[in-house]
C-alpha positions, 0 to 999 in steps of 0.5 A, a space after each residue: 034473393 036470399 038462400 034459405 037454410 035447412 029448417 028443423 035443425 034446432 033440435 040437434 043438440 037435444 037428441 041425446 046419446 042413447 041408442 034408441 029409435 028417436 035419436 037414431 032417426 034424428 042422426 040419420 036426418 042430420 046426415 040426409 039434409 046437408 047431403 041432399 042440399 049439397 046435391 041440389 045446390 045448383 037449383 038453390 043458386 039458380 035465381 042468384 045473380 051478382 058479384 057475391 054469387 061465388 062467395 055465397 056458394 062457398 059459404 053454403 057448401 062449407 056450412 053443409 060440410 060443417 053440418 055433416 061434421 056435426 052429424 059425425 060427432 054425434 055418431 061418435 058420441 053415441 058410440 056408432 063409429 068404430 074409433 076404438 081398437 076393440 071395434 076392429 078385433 074381428 079383423 085381428 090375426 091371432 098372435 103367434 107364440 114366440 116361445 113354447 115352454 115344456 117341462 116340469 117335474 114328473 112325480 111317480 107314485 
């Protein structure tokens, strides 16, 4: 028996990096397919028998993790992952002053 892979993944490289509706939907599907496949791997391998059964499971699971990694890379390329320090500025505490300078010349007229 042959385990079928996910269909419809041929367009992953053609999504683009812009933030519009179609690329975001395609990126969500890039996450949804491998995660759903990982949760249903038992039904996928139900009919398989033989000595290569364990190796086929490992390759199947690893390939789904590679697909999840590709989806994470795509989100990073689109700027959806918080990878820069400026993405976390809301959680930064204000800096406390180490010094405070006072003084100057007062001119009386």
